[in-house]
C-alpha positions as CSV (number, residue, x, y, z in Angstrom):
1,M,40.8,45.4,37.0
2,I,37.3,45.3,35.3
3,K,36.9,42.4,32.7
4,N,35.9,43.7,29.4
5,G,32.2,41.6,29.9
6,N,32.0,43.6,33.3
7,S,33.0,46.8,31.5
8,R,30.6,46.3,28.7
9,N,27.5,45.5,31.2
10,T,28.3,48.6,33.0
11,L,28.2,50.6,29.6
12,I,25.1,48.8,28.8
13,M,23.3,49.8,32.1
14,A,24.3,53.4,31.6
15,I,22.7,53.7,28.3
16,Y,19.7,51.5,28.8
17,P,18.8,51.6,32.7
18,K,16.9,49.4,34.5
19,I,13.2,50.0,33.9
20,S,10.4,48.5,36.1
21,V,6.8,48.2,34.4
22,V,4.1,47.4,36.6
23,V,1.0,45.6,35.3
24,P,-1.7,45.8,37.8
25,S,-4.8,43.6,36.7
26,Y,-8.1,41.9,37.8
27,N,-10.2,39.6,35.2
28,Q,-8.6,41.4,32.3
29,A,-8.2,37.8,30.4
30,D,-9.3,39.2,26.9
31,F,-6.6,42.1,26.9
32,I,-3.5,41.2,29.6
33,E,-2.1,38.9,26.7
34,E,-1.7,41.5,24.1
35,T,-0.2,44.0,27.0
36,L,2.4,41.7,28.0
37,Q,3.1,41.0,24.5
38,S,3.7,44.7,24.0
39,I,5.9,45.1,27.0
40,L,8.3,42.1,26.0
41,N,8.6,42.6,22.1
42,Q,10.4,46.0,23.3
43,R,12.9,44.0,23.5
44,Y,14.5,46.4,26.1
45,P,17.6,44.8,27.4
46,H,17.0,45.7,31.0
47,L,13.0,45.6,31.7
48,E,11.9,44.4,34.9
49,L,8.2,43.2,34.6
50,I,6.1,42.5,37.4
51,V,2.5,41.6,37.1
52,I,0.3,42.1,40.0
53,D,-3.0,40.4,40.0
54,G,-5.8,40.6,42.2
55,G,-6.8,36.9,42.0
56,S,-8.4,36.6,38.5
57,K,-11.3,34.2,38.0
58,D,-11.4,34.6,34.7
59,G,-8.1,32.8,32.9
60,S,-6.0,35.3,33.4
61,V,-3.7,33.6,35.6
62,E,-3.2,30.7,32.9
63,I,-1.9,33.8,30.3
64,I,0.2,35.3,32.9
65,Q,2.0,31.7,33.5
66,K,2.6,31.3,29.8
67,Y,4.6,34.0,30.5
68,E,6.0,33.5,33.2
69,K,9.7,32.9,31.8
70,Y,9.7,36.4,31.0
71,I,8.6,37.5,34.4
72,T,10.6,39.1,36.8
73,Y,7.9,38.5,39.6
74,W,4.0,38.0,39.3
75,V,1.4,37.4,42.0
76,S,-2.1,36.4,42.1
77,E,-4.1,37.1,45.1
78,A,-6.8,39.4,46.6
79,D,-6.0,42.9,46.9
80,R,-7.3,46.4,48.0
81,G,-7.9,47.9,44.6
82,Q,-5.9,49.1,41.7
83,S,-3.7,51.6,43.9
84,H,-2.5,48.9,46.1
85,A,-1.7,46.6,43.4
86,I,0.7,49.3,42.0
87,N,2.0,50.1,45.4
88,K,2.7,46.0,45.8
89,G,4.5,46.4,42.2
90,F,6.4,49.2,43.3
91,E,7.8,47.9,46.5
92,R,9.0,45.1,44.8
93,A,10.6,47.1,41.7
94,T,14.2,47.9,41.5
95,G,14.4,50.0,38.5
96,E,15.9,53.5,37.9
97,L,13.0,54.4,35.9
98,L,9.4,53.6,37.0
99,T,5.6,53.3,35.5
100,W,2.6,50.9,35.5
101,L,0.6,50.0,32.4
102,C,-2.8,48.5,33.4
103,S,-3.8,45.1,31.8
104,D,-6.0,46.4,28.7
105,D,-3.4,49.0,27.5
106,L,-0.4,48.7,25.2
107,Y,3.0,50.3,24.6
108,T,3.9,51.4,21.1
109,E,7.0,49.8,19.0
110,N,10.6,51.1,20.8
111,A,8.4,53.2,23.4
112,L,11.0,52.1,26.1
113,F,14.1,52.9,23.9
114,K,12.6,56.4,23.4
115,V,11.9,57.4,26.8
116,V,15.6,56.0,27.8
117,A,16.8,58.5,25.2
118,H,15.0,61.4,26.4
119,F,16.0,60.5,30.0
120,N,19.7,60.3,28.3
121,E,19.7,63.9,27.0
122,N,17.7,65.6,29.4
123,P,19.1,64.7,32.5
124,Q,17.1,67.4,34.5
125,A,14.4,65.7,33.7
126,D,12.5,63.5,36.6
127,L,9.7,62.7,34.8
128,V,8.8,62.0,30.9
129,H,5.6,61.9,29.5
130,G,4.1,61.5,25.9
131,K,1.3,60.9,23.5
132,T,-0.7,57.9,23.7
133,Q,-3.5,56.5,21.0
134,I,-7.1,56.0,21.6
135,L,-8.0,52.2,21.0
136,T,-11.4,51.1,20.8
137,Q,-12.8,47.3,19.6
138,G,-9.3,46.8,18.3
139,K,-9.6,50.1,15.9
140,R,-6.9,53.0,17.0
141,G,-8.7,56.5,17.0
142,N,-7.6,59.7,18.5
143,I,-3.8,60.5,19.4
144,T,-3.8,62.9,22.5
145,A,-0.9,64.4,24.4
146,G,-3.2,65.3,27.2
147,F,-5.7,68.1,27.5
148,H,-3.7,70.9,26.4
149,R,-0.1,72.5,26.3
150,N,-0.4,75.0,28.9
151,W,1.6,72.4,31.1
152,E,2.2,74.9,33.8
153,L,-1.6,74.8,34.8
154,D,-2.5,72.1,33.5
155,Y,-0.4,69.7,35.9
156,F,-2.3,71.2,39.3
157,S,-6.0,71.4,37.7
158,H,-6.2,68.0,36.4
159,M,-4.3,64.8,35.0
160,A,-2.6,66.6,32.4
161,F,-1.2,63.8,30.4
162,P,-1.8,60.1,29.9
163,Q,-0.3,58.1,32.5
164,P,0.6,55.0,30.0
165,S,3.1,57.2,28.1
166,S,4.8,58.5,32.0
167,F,7.9,57.1,33.3
168,F,9.7,58.6,36.0
169,R,12.6,57.9,38.0
170,R,12.6,56.3,41.2
171,Q,14.1,58.5,43.3
172,I,10.5,60.3,43.2
173,I,8.7,57.5,45.0
174,D,11.6,57.2,47.4
175,Q,10.8,60.9,48.6
176,I,7.0,61.4,48.1
177,G,5.7,57.9,48.7
178,L,3.6,55.8,46.8
179,T,0.4,56.0,45.1
180,N,-2.8,56.8,47.2
181,E,-4.7,53.6,48.1
182,A,-7.9,56.0,49.3
183,L,-8.1,56.8,45.6
184,H,-9.5,54.2,43.2
185,Y,-9.9,56.5,40.1
186,T,-7.5,59.6,40.1
187,M,-4.6,57.7,42.2
188,D,-2.4,59.4,38.9
189,Y,-3.7,62.9,39.3
190,D,-2.7,63.0,43.2
191,L,0.5,61.3,42.5
192,M,1.8,63.6,39.5
193,L,0.5,66.5,41.8
194,R,2.4,65.6,44.6
195,M,5.4,65.2,42.2
196,Q,4.9,69.0,40.9
197,L,4.3,70.2,44.4
198,A,7.6,68.1,45.6
199,D,9.3,70.3,42.7
200,F,10.1,67.7,40.4
201,T,10.9,68.6,36.7
202,F,8.4,67.1,34.0
203,L,9.2,66.7,30.3
204,P,6.5,66.8,27.6
205,V,7.7,65.0,24.6
206,D,6.1,64.4,21.0
207,D,6.4,60.5,20.5
208,L,3.1,58.3,20.8
209,L,4.3,55.9,23.6
210,S,1.1,54.2,24.2
211,C,-2.2,52.6,23.3
212,Y,-5.5,53.4,26.0
213,R,-8.0,51.2,25.6
214,H,-11.7,52.0,25.3
215,H,-14.2,49.2,26.3
216,P,-17.3,49.1,28.4
217,D,-15.4,47.3,31.4
218,S,-12.6,49.9,31.3
219,K,-13.0,52.7,34.2
220,S,-13.1,55.8,32.0
221,I,-16.0,54.2,30.2
222,G,-18.3,51.8,32.8
223,Q,-17.2,54.2,35.6
224,R,-16.8,57.8,34.2
225,D,-19.0,59.0,37.1
226,A,-16.8,58.0,39.7
227,F,-13.6,60.5,38.6
228,D,-14.7,63.9,39.2
229,P,-15.6,63.0,43.3
230,E,-12.4,61.9,43.8
231,R,-10.8,64.7,41.6
232,Q,-12.5,67.2,43.7
233,V,-11.2,65.5,46.8
234,V,-7.7,66.1,45.4
235,F,-8.4,69.8,44.3
236,S,-9.8,70.5,47.7
237,K,-6.7,69.1,49.6
238,L,-4.3,71.4,46.8
239,M,-6.2,74.5,47.6
240,R,-6.1,74.1,51.4
241,S,-2.0,72.8,50.9
242,I,-1.2,76.2,49.0
243,D,-3.0,78.1,51.7
244,Y,-5.8,79.7,49.3
245,P,-8.6,80.7,51.1
246,Q,-10.3,82.4,48.1
247,G,-10.0,79.0,46.5
248,I,-11.7,77.0,49.3
249,N,-14.7,79.8,49.2
250,T,-14.7,79.8,45.8
251,L,-14.9,75.9,45.7
252,K,-17.6,76.3,48.5
253,E,-19.6,78.5,46.1
254,A,-19.0,75.8,43.6
255,E,-20.5,73.0,45.3
256,L,-16.9,71.4,44.9
257,L,-15.3,71.3,48.0
258,R,-15.0,68.2,49.7
259,D,-13.3,67.2,52.4
260,S,-9.6,65.8,52.7
261,E,-7.4,63.9,55.4
262,G,-4.2,66.1,55.8
263,L,-2.2,68.6,53.6
264,Y,0.1,68.0,50.5
265,Q,3.8,68.8,51.5
266,V,4.8,71.9,49.2
267,K,8.2,72.6,48.2
268,R,7.2,75.2,45.8
269,N,6.4,79.2,46.2
270,F,3.0,79.9,44.5
271,S,2.2,83.8,43.6
272,E,-1.1,84.6,44.4
273,N,-1.9,85.3,40.7
274,F,-0.8,81.6,39.8
275,K,-3.0,80.2,42.7
276,K,-6.0,81.9,41.0
277,Q,-5.0,80.8,37.4
278,I,-4.9,77.3,38.9
279,L,-8.4,77.6,40.3
280,L,-9.9,79.3,37.0
281,N,-7.9,76.3,34.9
282,Y,-9.6,73.9,37.2
283,L,-13.1,75.3,37.6
284,N,-13.4,75.8,33.9
285,N,-12.7,72.3,33.1
286,M,-14.9,71.0,35.7
287,L,-17.7,73.6,33.8
288,I,-17.1,71.4,30.5
289,N,-17.0,68.1,32.5
290,T,-20.5,68.5,34.4
291,Y,-21.9,70.1,31.0
292,N,-20.9,67.5,29.1
293,N,-22.8,65.0,31.8
294,Q,-25.8,66.8,31.2
295,N,-25.5,67.8,35.5
296,M,-27.1,71.8,34.1
297,A,-27.6,72.8,38.1
298,Q,-23.9,72.2,38.9
299,V,-22.9,73.8,35.6
300,C,-24.8,76.5,37.0
301,H,-23.2,76.5,40.7
302,I,-19.5,76.4,38.9
303,G,-20.4,79.0,36.3
304,K,-21.4,81.6,38.8
305,A,-18.2,80.7,40.8
306,I,-16.3,81.8,37.7
307,D,-18.1,85.0,37.4
308,A,-17.7,86.1,40.8
309,L,-14.1,85.2,40.5
310,D,-13.5,87.3,37.6
311,A,-11.1,85.8,34.7
312,T,-9.1,89.2,34.1
313,S,-5.8,88.0,35.2
314,L,-5.6,85.6,32.4
315,D,-5.1,87.6,29.4
316,K,-2.3,85.2,28.6
317,H,-3.9,82.0,29.0
318,E,-3.6,79.2,26.1
319,N,-6.5,77.2,26.7
320,R,-8.6,79.5,24.4
321,S,-10.0,76.9,21.9
322,R,-11.0,74.9,24.7
323,Y,-14.0,77.4,25.1
324,N,-14.6,77.8,21.4
325,T,-15.9,74.3,21.1
326,A,-17.8,74.0,24.7
327,Q,-21.4,74.0,24.3
328,Y,-22.6,75.0,27.7
329,Q,-23.7,78.5,26.3
330,Q,-27.5,77.0,26.5
331,A,-28.3,79.4,29.5
332,S,-28.2,83.0,28.7
333,W,-25.9,83.8,31.4
334,I,-23.7,81.1,30.4
335,G,-23.7,82.5,27.2
336,K,-22.6,85.9,28.2
337,L,-19.9,84.4,30.6
338,R,-18.5,82.0,27.7
339,H,-18.3,85.3,25.3
340,K,-16.2,86.7,28.7
341,I,-13.7,83.5,29.1
342,G,-13.6,83.6,25.1
343,K,-12.0,87.3,25.2
344,V,-9.7,86.9,28.1
345,L,-8.6,83.5,27.6
346,K,-6.1,84.0,24.8
């Protein structure tokens, strides 16, 4: 016979499954206390908080110790980078739902309760992702749910949603493995891509779940140029994994083809047309990135590759607004290409 107390605990666990939040950190004393507070202030009944510090020397450890009684596990020791720290945390995690929150980012009020409600209402969902708000020098700025709402394409061509606002079932990690420690900037894109290739179900939601902090030492600001080379490695591997020779040739023409180890495991089917759509979505996004970085030589290579590939198969693509605001029309042939893309990407 189950005692009332045990029955109540079982019911609570069913409604509020354990969430494991891993906080990778290194020399973030200016921000980590606010990050930890944002997690603990959720007052979620089954929270497992794991802090993996890379051996900080800036006072971070003293801050972590201040919250030690609320932390399930923490360590401060040299590691091989952020991906390794995340993996160390996941290996310790016992929650049904997993995520990581960098030590300069924040959760919004009741974020964990909102996430669990979505999982409970959508048992078919393997990953839930929501919105984030940019935080710069303490001021809240733009709110974003990702780049665009054509999720089916965007999941494959780039990191389509803010990682701090994403949560997933631990069975995913059990099946596809941990983050790729060879990647230091796009480990999230690689992990989410592997989830899609394994045919897990993603659920976009409209809730604002996190704040993503911009500051001079953040990777997205101080090391911005390092993202695209890793992203090119991941996408090149994708094209090889889905057996798309035309994609490989196009990436080579655009000077975006990169060496990569092994192949992804693919458990879903891709039509030739959908492969082409993924490739075009990636190329057009990279075209804008390279223009914004003022790399006009690369812009020309990518633009010519797009022009040669022909975008007519994308008549019902939903990304037209991206091109309406792009500024890569300075060269005459790029202007013609922009006009062409604008007509077909409706």
